[in-house]
MARLUMNU-399941 format. One record per residue (C-alpha): x, y, z; residue in one letter. Coordinates in steps of 0.001 Angstrom, whole numbers, padded with zeros to 6 digits, always signed. Example, Ala and Ser with C-alpha at 12.3 -4.5 7.8 and 13.67 -1.06 7.14 Angstrom:
REM MARLUMNU-399941
+012300-004500+007800a
+013670-001060+007140s
END
This chain:
REM MARLUMNU-399941
+138099-096379+005746m
+136185-093681+003967i
+136428-095389+000701r
+134909-098700+002399l
+132100-096577+003645i
+129591-097983+002124g
+129605-100815+003178t
+128168-100050+006523e
+125493-098235+004504g
+127031-095208+004205l
+127990-092296+002419s
+131834-091348+001526p
+131240-088508+000307n
+130087-087271+003827d
+133565-087385+005390y
+135536-084962+003446v
+137689-087433+001583p
+138555-084756-000975t
+140035-082255+001373v
+142366-084893+003479l
+143734-086948-000268a
+144679-083165-000893d
+146486-082074+001882a
+147887-085991+001841v
+148962-085016-001715a
+150194-081281-001081a
+152666-083690+002121r
+151148-080845+004589d
+151146-082369+007366a
+149150-079486+008916t
+146829-080152+007484r
+146314-083839+006963v
+146022-083617+010679s
+143475-081570+010881a
+141221-082686+008426a
+141935-086407+009027a
+140785-085348+012567t
+137420-084149+011060e
+137038-087315+009196s
+137960-089696+012375f
+135023-087164+014379n
+132566-087569+011717k
+132721-091272+011176l
+133156-092072+014714s
+130011-089715+015475s
+127874-091704+013094d
+129172-094731+013808f
+128316-094793+017634a
+125738-092924+017416f
+123939-092989+013209g
+123516-090369+011144h
+120483-089356+010822v
+119744-087422+013761r
+116820-085836+016194g
+113155-084713+014126e
+114431-086664+011385d
+114072-090385+013314r
+110458-089514+013637i
+109013-090104+017346d
+111908-091855+017975w
+112448-092158+021917h
+114967-093946+022717v
+117746-093331+024563a
+121399-093609+023529s
+124357-092648+025203p
+126083-091601+022078g
+129834-090391+021932l
+130665-087105+023844s
+133713-084739+022587p
+136117-086483+025680a
+135294-089975+024561r
+135767-089685+021280q
+139333-088068+021829r
+140393-090645+024102e
+139965-093118+021001l
+141496-091164+018728l
+144817-091028+020582e
+144177-094920+021840s
+143799-095544+017564a
+147138-093407+017092l
+149149-094489+019648a
+148059-098899+018361q
+148329-097879+015250h
+144227-099002+014332r
+142199-096641+013698v
+140094-098554+011430g
+139518-101220+014542d
+138543-098369+017022a
+136177-096968+014087l
+134264-100681+013560r
+134759-101314+017143g
+131428-098782+017679l
+128598-100826+015271l
+126658-102292+016300p
+127590-105894+016863t
+123618-107394+017167h
+123585-110210+014286p
+120521-108161+012334q
+123034-105574+011557y
+125480-107734+009864g
+122815-109506+007757a
+121998-106313+006803l
+125422-105349+005837r
+125796-108164+004016t
+122705-107997+001554a
+123993-104885+000891l
+126935-106114-000594a
+124592-107758-003287d
+123099-106174-006764p
+119893-104533-006244m
+118252-101119-007227n
+118789-097917-005094a
+115138-098182-003765a
+116137-101440-001969q
+119185-100200-001351a
+117779-097198+000375n
+115774-099084+002767t
+118283-101170+003782i
+120816-098721+004354r
+117833-096670+006329l
+117477-099947+008229n
+121523-100408+009070m
+120928-096575+010421d
+118193-097096+012860r
+120653-099854+014241w
+122973-097456+015046r
+120482-095477+016904w
+119959-097776+019399l
+122356-098751+022673p
+125228-101096+021675r
+123918-103750+024573d
+120570-104245+024992l
+120789-105934+027763g
+121281-109601+028340t
+117179-110156+028871r
+114740-107606+026653y
+112043-107854+025248i
+111702-105986+021482i
+108514-104458+019360v
+108824-104287+016333n
+105984-101782+015266v
+105946-102463+011252p
+105873-106770+011380a
+104003-106701+014653y
+105714-109261+016872t
+107131-109075+020011a
+110054-110545+021363t
+111450-112029+024709l
+115104-112240+023915v
+117447-113995+026779e
+121530-114310+025763n
+121549-113564+022000g
+118187-116441+021603v
+114575-115179+021071a
+112689-117624+023759v
+109129-116705+023144s
+107431-115233+020120r
+104090-113221+020170h
+102175-111289+017360k
+101441-108356+017857a
+098749-105065+017187v
+100318-101770+017197a
+098848-098118+016909g
+096485-096977+013545a
+098049-094387+011516i
+096179-091840+013018k
+097487-093067+016642t
+101500-094257+016184p
+102913-096445+018734t
+105702-094402+019649p
+109677-095718+019556q
+110644-095988+022708l
+112176-098133+025857s
+111106-098648+029386a
+111604-101183+032303m
+108934-103622+032768a
+108661-103917+036337t
+105687-106715+037051g
+102148-107049+035613v
+099028-105623+036733i
+096180-108793+036966l
+092795-108236+035925n
+093068-104689+035365p
+091232-101234+035294w
+091669-099105+031804w
+092522-095409+032047e
+090854-094444+029304v
+092636-091899+027575p
+091288-088304+027046t
+092324-088267+023353s
+088999-091244+023176i
+087171-090338+026502s
+084229-088448+024464h
+084005-092614+022870e
+083120-093743+025916v
+081803-091033+027927a
+078576-092139+029586g
+078582-095792+028181k
+077532-098624+030458n
+080254-100481+031877g
+082278-097551+032126f
+082565-095208+035189v
+083507-091765+035701a
+085923-089782+038107v
+084344-086903+038727r
+085967-083898+040366d
+085099-083640+044026p
+083864-080274+043851v
+081963-079327+040666t
+080849-083163+040245g
+081502-082842+036599v
+083374-086117+034541a
+087336-085572+034439q
+088062-089012+032770r
+086407-092275+032021w
+087869-096015+033644r
+086746-099767+032778q
+086391-102266+035365p
+087821-105565+035323p
+085766-107998+033355g
+085578-110170+029979p
+084949-106940+027931s
+087691-104753+029272n
+089795-103890+026083a
+093543-104396+028298l
+091701-107723+028592g
+092744-110099+031551q
+096678-108106+031699m
+098793-105241+031124k
+102587-105022+031663f
+103539-101993+034430v
+106437-100567+032571m
+106260-096709+033141p
+107175-094195+029990n
+105840-090708+029631s
+103914-091860+026965y
+101777-094029+028896a
+102102-097001+026393i
+102534-100621+027777y
+101906-104055+026402l
+098849-105855+027138h
+096670-108222+026923d
+092993-107422+024475t
+089232-108699+024590n
+089491-108393+020491a
+091923-112203+020020k
+090813-111879+016257s
+092549-109398+015521r
+096336-111177+015484f
+094676-112874+012746n
+095053-110159+010623s
+098266-109721+007958s
+098057-106014+008800i
+097599-104789+011876r
+097672-101701+013637a
+094497-100968+014943f
+095275-099874+018742s
+095216-095674+020570h
+098800-096687+020833g
+099242-099577+022697c
+101171-102905+022057v
+098393-105470+022449r
+100342-109039+022656t
+098799-112447+021522d
+099277-115014+024559k
+100514-112491+026407i
+099754-114741+030026g
+102318-116937+028817d
+104590-114198+028453l
+103874-113259+032392a
+103606-116528+034044r
+107424-117312+032548l
+108736-113990+033877l
+106906-114147+036845l
+108271-117505+037611a
+111811-116528+037281e
+114325-116908+040083d
+112073-118850+042397g
+109576-116071+041509g
+106090-116361+044333t
+104389-115541+041634w
+103824-118986+040128d
+100970-120322+037599a
+099007-121404+039415a
+098530-118033+041924k
+098396-116253+038868v
+095519-118398+037223t
+093804-118057+040959d
+094574-114288+040777t
+092862-113826+037223l
+089526-116271+038340a
+088908-113968+041508s
+088159-110525+039199k
+089879-108528+042044k
+092813-106039+040122s
+096115-107111+041242e
+099835-106051+040969k
+102657-109016+040378a
+105888-107716+040479s
+109336-109583+038533f
+112249-110770+040497v
+114314-109277+037811k
+112706-106297+036052p
+113525-106427+031891l
+113665-103564+029279p
+111676-103303+026538v
+112840-101806+023428y
+109593-100761+020703i
+111591-100036+017618v
+110051-099361+014138y
+112269-101627+011415f
+110931-101972+007992t
+113996-104344+006820a
+114916-107990+009035a
+116565-110915+007999a
+115182-114342+007791a
+116908-117566+009524l
+118429-117818+005487d
+119613-114316+005736g
+117023-113736+002871s
+115893-109606+003957i
+112169-109738+004558v
+110357-106053+003714h
+107382-104756+005732y
+105208-102257+005191t
+105523-099006+005804d
+103061-098294+008007v
+103639-094991+009361y
+105005-093705+005763h
+108120-092434+007775r
+110667-093703+005075d
+110859-091303+002952g
+111646-089132+005395a
+114440-090984+006787v
+115805-092150+003497i
+115960-088275+002794a
+117999-087099+006094a
+120223-090327+006209l
+121406-088557+002310l
+120796-085061+003190d
+118374-084065+001225q
+114971-082467+002016p
+112262-084241+003347r
+110191-082740-000035a
+112008-084485-002342v
+111513-087643-001044m
+107987-089696-001533k
+107380-091615+001248s
+107300-095150+000892t
+110284-097387+000916a
+109162-098446-002567a
+109873-095631-003846e
+112704-093843-001742a
+115498-093761-004075a
+114384-090586-005929l
+118017-088636-006646t
+120383-090306-004668t
+123550-088019-005976n
+126445-089904-005124s
+124612-092169-002003a
+123275-094796-004554t
+123552-098630-004058a
+127101-098212-005790a
+128233-097039-001790d
+127779-100461-000618a
+131463-101521-003404a
+134583-099250-002347p
+135012-096240-003998a
+138515-097292-004834s
+138372-099651-007903t
+141518-101289-006275s
+140114-101614-002555a
+139124-105558-001980p
+135301-105948-001303k
+134331-106870+002165a
+132204-109584+002963r
+130721-110052+006423p
+131459-112587+008733a
+128878-115331+008285p
+125475-114105+010447i
+123844-116508+013031d
+120092-115824+012760l
+118661-118808+014873q
+115656-117443+016694n
+116609-114122+016135d
+114000-111260+017426p
+112927-110052+014018l
+112656-112355+011822r
+109063-113228+010162p
+106353-114405+012945h
END
C-alpha cells in the first residue's frame, strides 16, 4: 500500500517505509509490529480525513467525523484477522466519481505543477464526509456553479456568483430548510456605511438613543437578494439567493458578492424543492406570493444539505480534467501543506505550485517499486456530474 500510495496523490515517504522495511529485513517481530501499526495509523488517518489539516485548509468549515482512535484500532484488528489490510485502507477513500477521475488523470504523464493541482484537489475530496446524502446541493466556488444532486445525478444546474477576493465565500455545509420569498436584506455590518442614509434602506434604531444600529432593505425590484433567499442557518450567515443584478451571470469570472452565493434561476430550483413529496407550495402559490410583495417563509418538506466547496480541478464528461481559476489564491498554500513544506516556499497560484517538490512529484503517481503493477482505476461514470463545467 505504501509503495502504491502515489496513485492516491500522496507521498510514500510520509508513511515511514524505510523503518518498516528495515524491521522486516532484520526479522524483528516487535519492530515490525510497531512500525506497521504506525504506518497503518498514518495511512488510515490520511485516507479517511485528508493529509492537510487545520488552518492549512484555509477557510474550510465542513464538518467531517474523521477516524477516531477506537475506530482506527477496530479497523486494524479486523483487517489483520481477515488478512485484508489493503481492502480496509482503500475502503476509507472517497467513492465519488470525481475523486476517481482525478486519480485516473494522475496516472497519466504531466508536469509537476499539474500533478500537484490534481493531488491537492484529491485531498480536498478526502476532507469531505464520505456520505453527502442522497439529495444535496453542491456549490463549487472556482467553477461558479450550484448543482442539485439526487441519487448521484445532477438534476438542476445553475450558474453562481461567489464572494469577491476581499470578501471570499467560506467553505461550509448547512441544512437548507426552505426559502424566504420577497426577503428583506439585512445589510452586513461591514458594509453598512455604504448604504447608511440612502433611499430604499431602513434603519433599525436603538429604542433608547435612537442611533441606527443596522440597516435593512425592504422587498422590491431593487432588493439585493432579488425575490428569494434560501434558509440555511450557519454561523457565517452565508446562503444562496436571487439577485437583481442578473448581468453578472454572463461574466466568465463571477467573484463579485460580499460572500453569499447569488444563484441563477434560483426560482426554478426553489419551486422544484418546495413541490416535492406533496408539498403545499406548488408553483402557483409561489408565484402568487411573489406577486403580493409580502415577505413569507416557505418550508421544504424534505430539508437537504448544501455543501460550498473549493475545487480548482474537476473532470468533464469525457474524463478530461478542467482547471478553474484559483480565484482566492489558495492552492499554493494547500500544496505546501500537502508536501509538508512551509507556505513561504510556494507561490500563490496552482500553475506555479510545483516548486521544490522533493520526492512528492508527479513520479509519485507511479509505484515506488519497479516490479509493482501500475494501478488503473475502473472507468468513471461522469454523466451529469455536479462539478463539470457549466
